[in-house]
Structures are given as structure tokens and as C-alpha cells.
C-alpha positions in Angstrom: -0.1 0.0 0.0 1.4 3.3 -0.8 0.0 6.9 -0.4 1.8 9.6 -1.9 1.2 13.2 -1.3 2.1 16.1 -3.6 1.3 19.6 -4.3 3.0 21.6 -1.7 4.9 24.8 -2.3 5.1 28.2 -1.2 2.0 30.6 -1.2 1.2 34.0 0.1 -1.3 34.3 3.0 -4.7 34.6 1.6 -3.7 32.4 -1.5 -4.8 28.7 -2.5 -3.0 25.7 -2.8 -4.5 21.9 -4.0 -2.6 18.9 -2.5 -3.0 15.5 -4.2 -2.9 12.1 -2.5 -2.5 9.2 -4.7 -3.1 5.8 -3.6 -2.0 2.5 -4.9 -2.3 -1.1 -4.0 -5.1 -0.2 -1.9 -8.8 -0.7 -2.5 -10.1 2.7 -1.6 -13.9 1.6 -1.6 -13.3 0.5 1.9 -11.2 3.4 3.2 -11.7 6.5 5.0 -8.9 8.8 3.7 -7.7 12.0 5.9 -5.4 14.9 5.8 -3.4 15.8 8.9 -0.9 18.6 9.2 2.0 19.0 11.6 3.8 22.3 12.2 7.3 22.8 13.6 7.4 21.9 17.2 3.7 20.8 17.3 1.5 17.6 17.5 0.2 16.3 14.4 -3.5 17.6 13.8 -6.6 16.8 12.0 -7.5 18.7 8.9 -10.4 16.5 7.5 -11.6 13.2 5.9 -13.6 11.8 3.3 -15.2 8.6 3.2 -14.5 7.2 -0.4 -17.7 5.0 -0.6 -20.1 7.9 0.1 -18.2 11.1 -0.5 -19.2 12.2 2.8 -16.6 14.6 4.3 -15.7 16.1 8.0 -13.4 19.2 8.5 -11.6 20.4 11.5 -13.4 23.8 12.8 -10.3 25.7 12.0 -10.6 25.1 8.1 -14.3 24.6 7.7 -15.3 27.0 4.7 -11.9 27.2 3.4 -10.6 23.7 2.7 -12.4 21.2 0.7 -11.5 17.4 0.1 -12.7 15.7 -2.9 -11.8 12.3 -4.7 -11.3 11.1 -8.3 -12.3 7.5 -8.5 -10.5 7.0 -11.7 -7.2 8.3 -10.6 -7.6 6.7 -7.1 -6.5 10.2 -5.8 -7.9 12.6 -3.1 -7.5 16.2 -3.2 -7.3 19.0 -0.3 -8.1 22.4 -2.0 -7.1 25.0 0.6 -8.0 28.5 0.2 -7.3 31.9 2.3 -4.6 30.2 3.7 -2.9 31.8 6.8 1.0 31.8 8.1 0.1 29.7 10.9 -1.1 27.1 8.4 2.5 26.4 7.2 3.1 22.4 8.0 3.9 19.4 6.6 0.5 17.9 5.2 0.2 14.3 5.2 -2.9 12.0 3.9 -3.7 8.8 5.9 -6.2 5.9 5.3 -8.1 3.6 7.5 -10.8 1.2 6.9 -14.0 2.9 7.0 -15.5 0.3 9.4 -12.7 1.1 12.1 -14.3 2.6 15.0 -12.5 5.5 16.6 -12.2 9.0 16.7 -11.4 10.2 13.2 -8.9 12.8 14.4 -6.8 10.4 16.2 -3.9 9.9 14.2 -2.8 6.5 15.5 -6.0 5.1 14.2 -5.0 5.6 10.7 -3.0 2.4 9.2 -1.2 4.0 6.1 0.4 7.1 5.7 2.0 9.0 3.0 5.5 10.9 3.2 4.0 14.2 3.6 4.4 17.5 1.4 5.5 20.9 2.8 3.2 23.8 2.7 4.6 27.3 3.5 2.3 30.1 3.8 4.3 33.5 3.5 3.1 36.6 5.3 
């Protein structure tokens, strides 16, 4: 199983960026895919998740209305569209996956089985 996150870069405050997470050797129909981020010196933070089979999404309060998670079933890829970015959102962004039937707090990073390597997003002020 492999998750490959990409799309990070440098953007000015107020700008937008779209991250991608391509999955291979994984049947996404049974999976929930999430985005987390980790800023320097801070704990990994839940950003949002999408349940592949239904397309339902949930977001952290801090990103609601600005971030959107979507999926492309043909490309086996999940996207994180980030708008109105803030400098404090500078972090390494990770995608992660777990079985949708797994019970547990969706914001708990330890409940996710598979992780990508992360992609760095830098928001300049």
C-alpha cells in the first residue's frame, strides 16, 4: 500500500493551493482518507477526511469553509483544496487511510493504518 502526497509549495497568505494524495495497491472503496498536518514543534493535527464509498466529508473547525476534500475514483486520488491560507497553517501535510468500518476518533492519527510521506506547505505573510 502506498499513499503519495504532492502539491505542496510556497504561497502567500490569502492564497490557495491544492494537494493530491494518490493511492496505489489499496482498494479505496473500503477506506476513509484523511488529511493531517504538523507544524514545527507541534503535534499532528486533523484537517479533514472523506469516506470514499459515500463521498461524505468532515473538517476540523479551523478549516471549515476554506478547505475542501474531494476524490477522483478514476485516478484513485484524493485532493485537498486549500483557500484563504494563513501563515500559521505552514506545516507538513500528510494523507492517511484507514478502513471505514474501524471504530475510533477520526481525528486520532494513531487510528490510521497507512500514511504518505507528507508534502510541505509554506504560507508566507
